[in-house]
C-alpha positions, -999 to +999 in steps of 0.1 A: -154+331+221-141+295+227-123+292+193-094+318+187-099+311+146-127+335+134-126+317+101-141+286+118-167+308+131-171+330+103-173+322+067-165+358+057-149+389+074-184+406+061-204+380+084-180+390+113-186+425+109-224+421+107-225+402+138-241+424+160-234+406+193-197+416+189-187+449+199-163+470+174-130+464+195-138+428+198-143+425+157-112+442+153-091+417+178-111+390+157-102+405+123-068+411+133-063+377+143-075+366+108-054+387+091-023+374+109-034+336+097-042+348+063-010+364+058+010+333+074-007+314+045+001+339+016+037+338+030+040+301+031+029+298-006+050+327-016+080+301-003+063+271-019+052+258+012+014+253+007-002+248-029-010+284-046-045+279-046-045+282-005-025+312-006-046+331+017-039+364-004-080+367-014-089+361+022-064+387+037-071+416+011-110+407+026-101+411+060-079+441+055-110+456+040-131+449+069-105+461+092-105+493+071-146+498+074-136+498+113-111+524+103-084+507+113-054+503+090-033+469+103-001+456+088+000+421+094+031+420+088+045+443+115+053+428+150+023+435+170+045+461+195+049+479+163+012+482+160 
């Protein structure tokens, strides 16, 4: 995949999950990347750096739910070494 931002290619995490061209490991990697991005958006909103309507909270919840469907519990707040 050329673009490293899965939200550019997939409108929702559910669409990513349904993509039969991706294996489970690829889906997990993309969803974790998406979760980190959504978490950063959420943190920026909490610090009043972006508009509340762009806060990423709903997107983060959807991405974390998709990861759970793949059997992965993920905390985007933890450094990658701890995961």
